[in-house]
C-alpha positions in Angstrom: -35.3 9.5 -12.1 -36.0 13.2 -11.7 -36.1 13.1 -7.9 -32.6 11.5 -7.6 -33.9 8.3 -6.1 -32.6 5.0 -7.4 -34.7 2.9 -9.8 -35.6 -0.5 -8.5 -33.8 -2.2 -11.3 -30.5 -0.4 -11.0 -27.7 -2.3 -9.4 -24.5 -0.7 -8.3 -21.3 -1.3 -6.2 -23.0 -0.6 -2.9 -25.6 -3.3 -3.7 -22.9 -5.8 -4.3 -21.1 -4.7 -1.1 -24.2 -5.3 1.0 -24.4 -8.8 -0.4 -20.7 -9.3 0.2 -21.0 -8.2 3.8 -24.1 -10.4 4.3 -22.1 -13.4 2.8 -19.1 -12.8 5.0 -21.4 -12.6 8.1 -23.1 -15.8 7.2 -19.9 -17.7 6.5 -17.9 -16.4 9.4 -20.7 -16.7 11.9 -21.1 -20.3 11.0 -17.4 -21.2 11.2 -14.1 -19.4 11.4 -10.6 -20.4 12.7 -10.7 -17.9 15.6 -12.8 -20.2 17.8 -15.7 -17.7 18.0 -18.4 -19.1 15.7 -21.6 -21.1 15.8 -19.7 -24.3 15.2 -17.4 -23.6 18.2 -20.3 -22.5 20.4 -22.2 -25.7 19.8 -19.0 -27.8 20.2 -18.4 -26.2 23.6 -22.0 -26.8 24.6 -21.9 -30.5 23.6 -18.6 -31.0 25.5 -20.2 -28.9 28.4 -17.0 -26.8 28.4 -19.1 -23.7 29.2 -20.9 -25.3 32.2 -24.3 -24.6 30.7 -25.4 -28.2 30.7 -25.3 -28.9 27.0 -27.2 -27.8 23.9 -30.3 -25.6 24.5 -33.1 -24.3 22.5 -31.2 -21.1 21.7 -28.5 -23.3 19.9 -31.2 -24.9 17.8 -32.8 -21.5 17.1 -29.6 -19.9 16.0 -28.8 -23.0 13.9 -32.2 -22.8 12.2 -31.6 -19.1 11.3 -28.2 -20.0 9.9 -29.6 -22.9 8.0 -32.3 -20.6 6.5 -29.6 -18.1 5.5 -27.4 -20.8 3.9 -30.5 -22.2 2.0 -31.4 -18.8 0.6 -27.7 -18.0 -0.4 -27.0 -21.4 -1.9 -30.2 -21.6 -3.8 -29.8 -18.1 -5.1 -26.2 -18.9 -6.2 -27.2 -22.1 -7.8 -30.1 -20.4 -9.7 -28.0 -17.5 -10.9 -24.6 -19.2 -11.6 -25.6 -22.8 -12.2 -23.2 -25.6 -11.6 -20.8 -24.6 -14.4 -20.7 -21.0 -13.3 -20.2 -21.9 -9.7 -17.3 -24.2 -10.7 -15.7 -21.5 -12.9 -16.1 -18.9 -10.1 -14.6 -21.3 -7.5 -11.8 -22.1 -10.0 -11.0 -18.4 -10.5 -11.1 -17.6 -6.8 -9.2 -20.7 -5.9 -6.4 -20.0 -8.3 -6.3 -16.5 -7.0 -5.6 -17.9 -3.5 -3.0 -20.2 -5.0 -1.4 -17.2 -6.7 -1.3 -15.3 -3.3 0.4 -18.3 -1.8 2.8 -18.7 -4.7 4.0 -15.1 -4.7 4.5 -15.2 -0.9 1.6 -12.9 0.2 0.2 -15.8 2.3 2.1 -18.6 3.8 0.9 -22.1 2.9 2.4 -23.3 6.2 -0.2 -21.2 8.1 -3.4 -23.4 8.2 -5.3 -20.5 9.8 -4.4 -18.1 7.0 -5.4 -20.6 4.4 -8.7 -21.3 6.3 -9.5 -17.6 6.4 -8.8 -17.3 2.7 -10.9 -20.3 1.8 -13.8 -19.1 3.9 -13.4 -15.6 2.3 -13.5 -17.2 -1.1 -16.7 -19.0 -0.2 -18.3 -15.7 0.9 -17.1 -14.0 -2.3 -18.6 -16.7 -4.4 -21.9 -16.5 -2.5 -22.0 -12.7 -3.0 -21.3 -13.1 -6.7 -24.1 -15.7 -6.9 -26.5 -13.3 -5.1 -25.6 -10.5 -7.5 -25.0 -12.3 -10.8 -28.6 -11.9 -12.2 -28.3 -8.1 -11.8 -24.8 -8.0 -13.3 -25.9 -10.2 -16.2 -28.8 -7.9 -16.9 -26.6 -4.9 -17.0 -23.9 -6.6 -19.2 -26.3 -8.2 -21.7 -29.6 -6.4 -21.4 -31.3 -9.8 -20.9 -33.4 -10.8 -17.9 -33.0 -14.2 -16.3 -36.3 -15.9 -15.5 -36.7 -19.1 -13.6 -38.5 -21.9 -15.4 -41.5 -23.2 -13.3 -42.8 -26.1 -15.3 
């Protein structure tokens, strides 16, 4: 474009990075091994460890927002990658984790390290799923259109 602005159908690295950051936020806000996640927050509330008297409306509200995020991300990933693409993507990412463990970059004896890697793999797969239609269009020149019969 003459004015230097980006066309609405261009897709670049920064677009993928935004999707990757959003995926990491969604995954790690929901659960992570550090103990600071939605899962741990609700668990502490149920056990009344925080002295607040149990689960409140804010727990359900945040849970509903996370559920909406997971729904959007998972449906987008399913629609763009499909079952086979998701399995192949998980296989590639999973064997990459296995390779990191095998060459000694990550210790398999560290459950926390493995958990962080698996959660990161999930976020990466979601980001790929959110981006795949754009990548496919650039690679093949073909648009993906949902069938609504």
